[in-house]
C-alpha positions as CSV (number, residue, x, y, z in Angstrom):
1,M,78.8,111.6,145.9
2,K,79.3,113.8,148.5
3,I,82.8,113.9,147.2
4,I,81.6,115.5,143.9
5,K,79.2,118.0,145.0
6,Q,81.7,119.1,147.8
7,L,84.4,119.9,145.0
8,S,81.6,121.1,142.3
9,S,80.1,124.0,145.3
10,G,83.5,124.4,147.1
11,L,85.7,124.9,143.6
12,S,82.7,126.2,141.8
13,V,83.9,123.4,138.9
14,S,80.8,123.0,136.3
15,S,79.0,119.6,136.8
16,I,79.9,118.6,133.9
17,L,83.8,118.4,134.4
18,V,82.7,116.7,138.2
19,N,80.0,114.0,136.7
20,K,81.2,110.7,137.4
21,Y,80.7,109.8,133.5
22,V,83.6,111.4,132.4
23,I,85.6,111.2,135.2
24,V,85.2,107.8,134.7
25,T,86.2,108.1,131.0
26,A,89.2,110.2,131.7
27,V,90.4,107.6,134.1
28,F,90.2,104.7,131.3
29,F,92.0,106.7,128.5
30,I,94.7,107.3,130.5
31,W,94.6,103.9,131.6
32,L,95.1,103.3,127.9
33,L,97.3,105.4,127.2
34,I,99.9,104.7,129.8
35,F,99.4,101.6,132.1
36,D,97.7,99.2,129.4
37,K,99.7,96.5,128.0
38,H,98.9,98.4,124.5
39,N,99.7,101.5,125.4
40,Y,100.3,104.0,123.1
41,M,104.2,103.7,122.8
42,T,103.6,100.3,122.3
43,Q,101.9,100.3,119.6
44,K,104.3,103.2,117.7
45,K,106.7,100.8,118.2
46,L,104.9,97.9,116.7
47,A,103.9,100.8,113.8
48,Q,107.5,101.7,113.4
49,T,108.4,97.9,113.4
50,I,105.8,97.1,110.5
51,D,106.6,99.7,108.4
52,N,110.2,98.8,108.5
53,L,108.9,95.2,107.1
54,K,107.4,96.4,104.2
55,V,110.6,98.1,103.5
56,E,112.6,95.1,103.7
57,K,109.6,93.0,101.8
58,Q,109.8,95.8,99.0
59,K,114.0,95.1,99.0
60,Y,113.3,91.3,99.0
61,I,111.0,91.4,96.2
62,D,113.4,93.4,94.1
63,L,116.5,91.1,94.9
64,L,113.8,88.0,93.5
65,E,113.3,90.0,90.5
66,E,117.1,90.4,89.9
67,V,117.9,87.0,90.3
68,K,115.0,85.8,88.5
69,F,116.7,87.5,85.6
70,E,120.1,85.8,86.6
71,K,118.6,82.2,86.4
72,I,117.2,82.8,83.0
73,D,120.6,84.7,81.5
74,L,122.3,81.2,83.1
75,D,120.0,78.9,81.3
76,K,120.7,80.6,78.1
77,N,124.3,80.9,78.5
78,K,126.5,78.6,81.2
79,E,129.7,78.9,79.4
80,K,129.6,82.3,79.9
81,Y,128.3,82.4,83.4
82,A,131.1,79.8,84.4
83,R,133.4,82.1,82.9
84,E,132.4,85.5,84.3
85,H,131.4,84.2,87.8
86,Y,134.0,81.0,88.5
87,Y,136.9,82.4,86.2
88,M,137.0,79.0,84.3
89,H,138.6,78.7,80.7
90,K,139.6,76.4,78.0
91,E,143.4,74.8,77.6
92,N,145.7,77.0,76.3
93,E,143.9,79.8,77.1
94,E,144.5,82.8,79.1
95,V,141.9,84.5,81.5
96,F,142.5,88.2,81.9
97,I,139.9,90.2,85.2
98,F,139.7,93.1,84.9
99,D,138.6,95.6,88.1
100,R,135.7,98.3,87.0
101,N,135.9,100.2,90.2
């Protein structure tokens, strides 16, 4: 208490800034921002990780839709699928592969 009175009288700091509650609150926020296990940088990294995972989730949802479409196509035309993907052919039949690039 004597230190606070000396600070406020000697340095002419207002009593609001030297109030023990303000000092404790300021120390608490500094502790939370820098030293705590759940500090600001950790929270920022976790938020970035969550954003990356959301993007990856959307990518996999889109890929799932594409695979569902291919499954329906496979169920309808098994012979066409085997010929296109595995280059299967009947006897006395020639297969020509065209590169679209």
